[in-house]
Structure formats: C-alpha cells, structure tokens
C-alpha positions, 0 to 999 in steps of 0.5 A: 342392483335392486329389482326394480332399481332402474339403472342411470347412466350420465353422459358425463361419466362416460363422454370421455370413453365414448370419445375415445372409441370414436377416435378408434374406429374413425377409420372404419366410420367413414365420416370425412368432414370435423363433428361435434358430438353432443352433449346428451344421449338419443333414445330411438324408439322403435315398433315392430308394426306401422300404423298411422297412431301416435306411439308413446313409450315402447323399446328404444335403441339408446344412441350418441349423436354427432353432428357435421361441422360443415354439413350439419349431417347427423351421425347415429351410433347406438351406445350398445354398439360403440361400448359393449359393456355400458350396462353391465 
C-alpha cells in the first residue's frame, strides 16, 4: 500500500469472520439474550483530556455493535480485539 493511500475495510468483507468469532467467544462474552449484529462499524472517539468544547476528528476505536433483541441493550466490541489481523 502506498504511504498516503487510505485503507478501506468493508463490513460485508469480514462479516462472516465477525460472526464466527462472536460464536467462538459466546461463553466468555456473557450475553444472556438473543442479539442482532448491526450491519456496520462504529468509530468511538476518545480523548486524553476533558473539556466543554466539542471534539471533531481525533483518534477512534473501531467497533462492532450488537443489540439485545429483548432488552435493547447495546453491546460494543473493539474490532481489533475480535479480529487481531484485521489491519495487517
């Protein structure tokens, strides 16, 4: 990949791997209801300081999201923790 070229990861390209990994970890995850995988990524921003200003841009943690079918709870999982080789 060229130095200034952005890497693009499409959800559909790794959806089956995400589903398989969630199934493999189901006993460790501790979710006790049926869930639905949200069809896309979530980029959760983080900062090393708190202020009253709005942060635009900056570092993010790419995540996937499950939603509980009964409770509506949202479960977030860091993509890199689920699929360690996803950016290699």
